[in-house]
Backbone as JSON, one array per atom type, in Angstrom:
{
  "sequence": "MNVPAAWRERATAAWRGLAPRERTLVSVAAALVAVALLWLLAVQPAWRTLGRAPAELDRLDAEWQVMQRLAAEAQALRDAPPVPVEQAQAALKAASERLGPKAQLSLNGDRVVVRFEAIGPSQLREWLAEARAGARARPVAVSLQRGAEGFSGTLELALEGAPR",
  "N": [[0.84, -1.34, 0.35], [0.56, 2.26, -1.03], [1.57, 5.54, 0.51], [0.01, 7.92, 0.13], [-2.45, 6.52, -0.27], [-2.54, 5.43, 2.09], [-2.53, 7.59, 4.04], [-5.09, 8.68, 3.15], [-7.18, 6.81, 4.03], [-6.83, 6.6, 6.43], [-7.43, 9.24, 7.25], [-10.44, 9.33, 6.2], [-11.32, 7.77, 8.3], [-10.97, 8.63, 10.32], [-12.52, 11.1, 9.87], [-14.83, 9.77, 9.6], [-15.27, 8.99, 12.21], [-15.78, 11.26, 13.73], [-18.09, 12.86, 15.38], [-21.35, 14.38, 14.02], [-21.84, 17.26, 14.7], [-18.74, 18.08, 15.09], [-17.75, 16.93, 12.73], [-19.19, 19.38, 11.33], [-18.19, 21.81, 12.67], [-15.27, 21.53, 12.04], [-15.58, 21.66, 9.2], [-16.49, 24.36, 8.94], [-14.45, 25.4, 9.84], [-12.27, 24.66, 8.21], [-13.2, 26.22, 5.93], [-12.93, 28.56, 6.43], [-10.34, 28.63, 6.68], [-9.83, 28.41, 4.09], [-10.92, 30.42, 2.61], [-9.18, 32.33, 4.33], [-6.46, 32.08, 3.36], [-7.2, 32.23, 0.48], [-7.54, 35.1, 0.67], [-5.51, 36.18, 1.66], [-3.44, 35.33, -0.24], [-4.31, 36.01, -3.05], [-6.15, 38.14, -3.2], [-5.84, 40.33, -1.59], [-3.07, 41.16, -2.51], [-3.66, 41.89, -5.05], [-5.74, 44.11, -4.57], [-4.13, 45.57, -3.02], [-2.55, 46.52, -5.1], [-3.92, 47.29, -7.07], [-5.02, 49.84, -5.41], [-2.65, 51.21, -5.74], [-2.09, 51.76, -7.8], [-3.21, 54.45, -9.42], [-1.36, 56.58, -8.28], [1.05, 55.82, -9.08], [0.92, 55.3, -11.99], [0.94, 58.43, -12.28], [3.0, 59.31, -11.25], [4.72, 58.03, -13.02], [3.64, 59.09, -15.36], [4.72, 61.64, -15.01], [7.28, 61.08, -14.88], [7.36, 60.35, -18.08], [7.02, 62.64, -19.4], [8.92, 64.46, -18.49], [11.02, 63.24, -19.74], [10.28, 63.12, -22.42], [10.41, 66.01, -22.68], [13.22, 66.34, -22.04], [14.16, 64.95, -24.44], [12.96, 66.52, -26.45], [14.66, 68.64, -25.95], [17.05, 67.97, -26.15], [16.96, 67.18, -29.06], [16.66, 69.49, -30.08], [19.12, 70.45, -29.61], [20.78, 68.93, -31.31], [19.84, 69.79, -33.84], [20.57, 72.35, -33.79], [23.01, 74.63, -35.51], [26.47, 74.21, -35.84], [28.64, 75.83, -33.8], [31.25, 78.16, -34.51], [34.35, 77.89, -33.69], [35.91, 79.59, -31.92], [33.64, 81.69, -31.22], [32.97, 79.16, -29.52], [34.96, 79.17, -27.6], [35.12, 81.99, -26.72], [31.9, 81.82, -25.61], [32.61, 79.96, -23.49], [34.9, 80.95, -21.74], [33.21, 83.43, -20.8], [31.28, 82.18, -19.28], [32.71, 80.89, -17.78], [34.05, 83.4, -16.22], [31.96, 84.11, -14.94], [31.74, 82.81, -12.43], [34.34, 83.2, -10.85], [37.02, 82.74, -9.33], [36.52, 80.23, -8.93], [36.53, 79.0, -11.35], [39.08, 77.78, -13.37], [40.28, 78.11, -16.52], [41.2, 76.08, -19.65], [42.25, 76.28, -22.76], [42.78, 74.58, -25.5], [42.9, 74.29, -28.69], [40.17, 72.32, -30.38], [39.55, 71.28, -28.05], [39.01, 72.19, -24.55], [39.86, 72.24, -20.97], [39.05, 72.5, -17.81], [38.97, 73.54, -14.67], [37.54, 73.09, -11.69], [36.77, 74.48, -8.47], [35.72, 74.36, -5.49], [32.95, 74.31, -6.45], [29.28, 74.61, -6.35], [26.85, 72.66, -6.61], [24.63, 73.53, -8.01], [25.6, 75.96, -9.16], [27.66, 74.22, -11.13], [25.76, 73.01, -12.67], [24.51, 74.68, -13.71], [26.69, 76.24, -15.02], [27.22, 74.07, -16.93], [25.02, 73.75, -18.71], [25.15, 76.29, -19.77], [27.39, 75.82, -21.31], [27.16, 73.84, -22.62], [24.66, 74.72, -24.46], [25.4, 77.57, -25.02], [28.0, 77.04, -26.5], [28.4, 74.76, -27.48], [29.49, 72.6, -26.52], [30.99, 69.48, -25.4], [30.84, 67.19, -23.17], [33.9, 65.17, -22.37], [36.03, 64.25, -20.64], [35.55, 63.37, -17.51], [36.28, 64.45, -13.94], [35.53, 64.72, -11.22], [35.08, 65.51, -7.39], [32.88, 65.22, -4.84], [33.16, 67.04, -2.34], [32.88, 68.85, 1.32], [32.47, 71.7, 0.49], [31.39, 71.9, -2.13], [32.06, 70.93, -5.53], [35.03, 69.52, -6.87], [37.8, 69.44, -9.24], [38.29, 68.14, -12.39], [37.12, 69.15, -15.91], [36.98, 67.76, -18.96], [36.22, 69.04, -22.33], [34.97, 68.75, -25.68], [35.07, 71.0, -28.37], [32.06, 71.43, -30.69], [32.23, 72.59, -33.22], [34.56, 72.32, -34.34], [36.86, 71.07, -36.87], [36.83, 67.41, -37.12]],
  "CA": [[-0.07, -0.26, -0.23], [1.49, 3.3, -0.85], [1.43, 6.29, 1.48], [-0.85, 8.61, 0.01], [-3.63, 5.72, 0.21], [-3.06, 5.32, 3.51], [-3.15, 8.97, 4.83], [-6.59, 9.01, 2.65], [-8.19, 5.78, 4.51], [-6.83, 7.21, 7.99], [-8.43, 10.54, 7.14], [-11.21, 9.15, 5.98], [-11.63, 6.87, 9.2], [-11.03, 9.73, 11.62], [-13.7, 11.81, 9.43], [-16.16, 9.15, 9.79], [-15.32, 9.02, 13.74], [-16.39, 12.35, 14.03], [-19.67, 13.22, 15.64], [-21.9, 15.12, 13.64], [-21.61, 18.53, 15.21], [-17.66, 18.3, 15.01], [-17.71, 17.54, 11.58], [-19.5, 20.89, 10.97], [-17.09, 22.72, 13.12], [-14.03, 20.69, 11.17], [-15.66, 22.04, 7.83], [-16.63, 25.66, 8.85], [-12.71, 25.7, 10.37], [-11.24, 24.76, 6.75], [-13.6, 26.62, 5.12], [-12.43, 29.72, 6.9], [-8.72, 28.83, 6.36], [-9.67, 28.19, 2.82], [-11.18, 32.1, 2.53], [-8.01, 33.56, 4.41], [-5.46, 31.92, 2.15], [-7.51, 32.96, -0.68], [-7.41, 36.69, 0.67], [-4.01, 36.67, 1.61], [-2.2, 34.77, -1.39], [-4.7, 36.33, -4.27], [-7.15, 38.98, -3.65], [-5.23, 41.22, -1.24], [-2.16, 41.65, -3.25], [-4.77, 42.33, -6.25], [-6.43, 44.79, -4.36], [-3.16, 46.59, -3.15], [-1.67, 47.03, -6.56], [-4.88, 48.27, -7.69], [-4.61, 51.27, -4.85], [-1.25, 51.99, -5.68], [-1.66, 52.15, -9.66], [-3.4, 55.47, -9.95], [-0.17, 57.15, -7.99], [2.07, 55.36, -9.88], [0.64, 56.14, -13.24], [0.64, 59.49, -12.06], [4.58, 59.5, -11.31], [5.29, 57.21, -14.63], [3.43, 60.02, -16.69], [5.4, 63.1, -14.68], [8.63, 61.06, -15.45], [7.5, 60.43, -19.39], [6.83, 64.19, -19.48], [10.18, 64.88, -18.25], [11.87, 62.14, -20.41], [9.94, 64.09, -23.41], [11.16, 67.56, -22.79], [14.55, 66.5, -22.21], [14.52, 64.59, -25.79], [13.02, 67.81, -27.48], [15.92, 69.58, -25.55], [18.67, 67.17, -26.91], [16.62, 67.57, -30.67], [16.95, 71.17, -30.63], [20.51, 70.82, -29.51], [21.44, 68.01, -32.14], [19.31, 70.74, -34.97], [21.01, 73.77, -33.9], [24.28, 74.98, -36.64], [27.46, 74.32, -34.83], [29.13, 77.15, -33.58], [32.72, 78.38, -34.63], [35.57, 77.41, -32.71], [36.49, 81.17, -31.3], [32.84, 81.82, -30.77], [32.63, 78.49, -28.5], [35.78, 79.28, -26.41], [34.64, 83.17, -25.86], [31.12, 81.56, -24.27], [33.05, 79.49, -22.32], [35.55, 82.01, -21.23], [32.36, 84.06, -20.13], [30.78, 81.6, -18.13], [33.46, 80.57, -16.95], [34.6, 84.34, -15.57], [31.13, 84.59, -13.97], [32.4, 81.89, -11.56], [35.64, 83.77, -10.76], [38.35, 82.13, -8.92], [36.16, 78.78, -8.77], [36.74, 77.86, -12.34], [40.24, 78.14, -14.25], [39.66, 77.49, -18.45], [42.38, 76.3, -20.59], [41.91, 76.32, -24.28], [43.5, 73.47, -26.55], [42.16, 74.19, -30.13], [38.93, 72.17, -30.34], [39.33, 70.85, -26.44], [38.76, 72.99, -23.66], [39.92, 71.69, -20.02], [38.35, 73.29, -16.96], [39.06, 73.18, -13.26], [36.67, 73.69, -10.87], [37.51, 74.15, -7.02], [34.69, 74.23, -4.24], [31.71, 74.9, -7.18], [28.33, 74.42, -5.92], [25.94, 71.85, -7.56], [23.23, 74.47, -8.93], [26.29, 76.67, -10.45], [27.73, 73.63, -12.36], [24.71, 72.56, -13.66], [24.06, 76.32, -14.68], [27.65, 76.37, -16.07], [27.17, 73.06, -17.76], [23.87, 73.69, -19.12], [25.38, 77.31, -20.72], [28.59, 75.32, -21.88], [26.1, 72.86, -23.66], [23.73, 75.59, -24.92], [26.37, 78.36, -26.12], [29.31, 76.78, -26.76], [27.71, 73.25, -28.27], [30.66, 71.77, -26.25], [30.4, 68.27, -24.77], [32.07, 66.73, -21.95], [34.81, 64.23, -23.12], [36.17, 63.32, -19.66], [34.88, 64.05, -15.99], [37.19, 64.1, -12.97], [35.09, 65.84, -10.05], [34.95, 65.05, -6.46], [31.97, 65.82, -3.94], [33.44, 67.86, -1.12], [31.96, 69.78, 1.99], [31.87, 73.12, 0.15], [31.07, 71.48, -3.77], [32.45, 69.82, -6.35], [36.61, 70.17, -7.3], [38.67, 68.56, -10.64], [38.43, 68.79, -14.04], [36.08, 68.92, -16.92], [37.16, 68.39, -20.26], [35.18, 69.27, -23.5], [35.4, 69.14, -27.21], [33.71, 71.8, -29.32], [31.71, 70.67, -32.2], [32.66, 73.66, -34.43], [36.2, 72.15, -34.86], [36.57, 69.95, -37.58], [36.94, 66.25, -36.42]],
  "C": [[0.94, 0.99, 0.16], [1.09, 4.07, 0.02], [0.57, 7.01, 1.65], [-2.34, 7.81, 0.52], [-3.7, 5.75, 1.26], [-3.29, 6.24, 4.28], [-4.62, 9.06, 4.34], [-7.65, 7.86, 3.44], [-7.8, 6.42, 6.08], [-7.53, 8.36, 8.19], [-9.9, 10.28, 7.01], [-12.03, 8.24, 7.28], [-12.05, 7.72, 10.45], [-12.38, 10.79, 10.98], [-15.37, 10.96, 10.16], [-16.14, 8.66, 11.56], [-15.66, 10.03, 14.35], [-17.94, 12.38, 14.29], [-19.89, 14.44, 14.27], [-21.65, 16.96, 13.53], [-20.04, 18.8, 15.2], [-17.38, 17.77, 13.57], [-18.28, 18.74, 10.8], [-18.67, 21.75, 11.27], [-15.53, 22.54, 12.23], [-14.26, 22.11, 9.31], [-15.83, 23.64, 8.02], [-15.1, 26.2, 8.99], [-11.96, 25.83, 9.04], [-11.5, 25.67, 5.68], [-13.1, 28.23, 5.51], [-10.92, 29.93, 6.57], [-8.68, 29.18, 4.69], [-9.7, 30.14, 2.49], [-9.73, 32.67, 3.21], [-7.17, 33.32, 3.95], [-5.75, 32.58, 1.42], [-7.24, 34.71, -0.49], [-6.01, 36.71, 0.87], [-3.12, 36.64, 0.34], [-3.16, 35.33, -2.93], [-5.23, 37.81, -4.0], [-6.35, 40.25, -2.94], [-4.22, 41.97, -1.64], [-2.43, 42.26, -4.44], [-5.03, 43.81, -5.9], [-5.5, 46.23, -3.8], [-2.74, 47.08, -4.2], [-3.14, 47.97, -7.26], [-5.35, 50.05, -6.93], [-3.52, 51.65, -5.27], [-1.57, 52.42, -7.4], [-2.19, 53.45, -9.86], [-2.18, 56.32, -9.37], [0.95, 57.02, -8.68], [1.78, 55.9, -11.32], [1.09, 57.38, -13.3], [2.49, 59.99, -12.06], [4.96, 58.85, -12.33], [4.9, 58.36, -15.46], [4.33, 61.09, -16.28], [6.82, 62.4, -15.46], [8.75, 61.13, -16.97], [7.53, 61.79, -19.6], [8.19, 64.95, -19.37], [10.98, 64.28, -18.9], [11.57, 62.82, -22.04], [10.67, 65.33, -23.75], [12.56, 67.6, -22.73], [14.75, 65.47, -23.83], [14.2, 65.62, -26.58], [14.39, 68.66, -27.3], [17.0, 69.11, -26.38], [18.2, 67.26, -28.64], [16.84, 68.86, -31.03], [18.58, 71.53, -30.74], [21.22, 70.15, -30.84], [20.75, 69.16, -33.37], [20.31, 71.88, -35.15], [22.57, 73.63, -34.66], [25.45, 74.77, -35.54], [28.28, 75.94, -34.56], [30.77, 76.83, -33.5], [33.43, 78.22, -33.38], [35.84, 78.31, -31.51], [35.43, 81.33, -30.57], [32.3, 80.69, -29.46], [33.37, 78.91, -27.48], [35.54, 80.72, -25.96], [33.11, 82.87, -25.06], [31.95, 81.01, -23.31], [33.94, 80.49, -21.13], [34.45, 82.88, -20.2], [31.82, 83.86, -19.23], [31.36, 81.15, -17.31], [34.3, 81.64, -15.69], [33.37, 84.74, -14.89], [31.01, 83.55, -12.67], [33.16, 82.55, -10.81], [36.42, 82.72, -10.18], [38.13, 80.33, -9.04], [36.62, 77.77, -10.04], [38.08, 78.58, -13.34], [40.04, 77.32, -15.85], [41.23, 77.54, -18.83], [42.01, 75.3, -21.5], [43.16, 75.68, -25.04], [42.99, 73.24, -27.99], [40.6, 73.55, -30.18], [38.67, 71.46, -28.54], [39.64, 72.15, -25.62], [38.88, 71.79, -22.09], [39.48, 72.71, -18.9], [38.32, 73.03, -15.77], [38.17, 74.1, -12.44], [37.32, 73.52, -9.42], [36.38, 74.84, -6.25], [33.31, 74.76, -5.24], [30.47, 74.36, -6.55], [27.38, 73.52, -7.01], [25.08, 72.47, -8.64], [24.23, 75.35, -9.98], [27.32, 75.75, -11.26], [26.94, 73.27, -12.98], [24.44, 73.81, -14.35], [25.4, 76.5, -15.33], [27.2, 75.16, -17.08], [26.19, 72.9, -18.79], [24.58, 75.08, -20.22], [26.88, 77.05, -21.49], [28.15, 74.51, -23.16], [25.32, 73.44, -24.95], [24.71, 76.75, -26.13], [27.63, 78.06, -26.6], [29.11, 75.23, -27.68], [29.11, 72.34, -27.35], [30.01, 70.76, -25.32], [31.35, 67.63, -23.8], [32.56, 65.27, -22.67], [35.13, 63.38, -21.79], [35.85, 64.07, -18.43], [35.84, 63.8, -14.91], [36.66, 64.86, -11.81], [34.91, 64.7, -8.78], [34.05, 65.69, -5.7], [32.64, 66.66, -2.57], [32.54, 68.4, 0.01], [31.45, 71.01, 1.25], [31.53, 73.02, -1.31], [31.81, 70.7, -4.33], [34.07, 70.54, -6.48], [36.83, 68.93, -8.28], [38.62, 69.02, -11.53], [37.3, 68.62, -14.7], [36.74, 68.77, -18.22], [36.34, 68.11, -21.34], [35.69, 69.34, -24.58], [34.05, 70.12, -27.34], [33.52, 71.41, -30.47], [31.95, 71.38, -32.98], [34.18, 73.5, -35.15], [35.9, 71.2, -35.8], [37.15, 68.52, -36.89], [37.94, 65.05, -37.28]]
}
């Protein structure tokens, strides 16, 4: 005799040995356990997901709109005509002069190396935006460390108006 059949026979014998009232109580308890398991394993996770869905959709929609805006901005920069090297260098000099002693510019043809000392994140972000928009410069190498007073390090840029 195999094991599952033996278990089934023992369970059947135990069930028959119960009084009708006990059978009812065991049936009700089994039904309650089944309902609890169904709730915990199937209904509650789906219910929770449905409750979170609107907020998650709003967050994803906002993220998608940001991505669309960034894609449009990137396309506008791609479509913009290249800036001559001299004009790009002048734009970078002007942007760096606004930072004062926090930025030193080193020009070398179509490559520019900028050394930053203790520049704040918002200043760096604004400087990079101005370098990209005004000079059409793109970062080639970055070596920045964040300290207590801001970012310090070097940034190497390539100017797009130069022949490649």
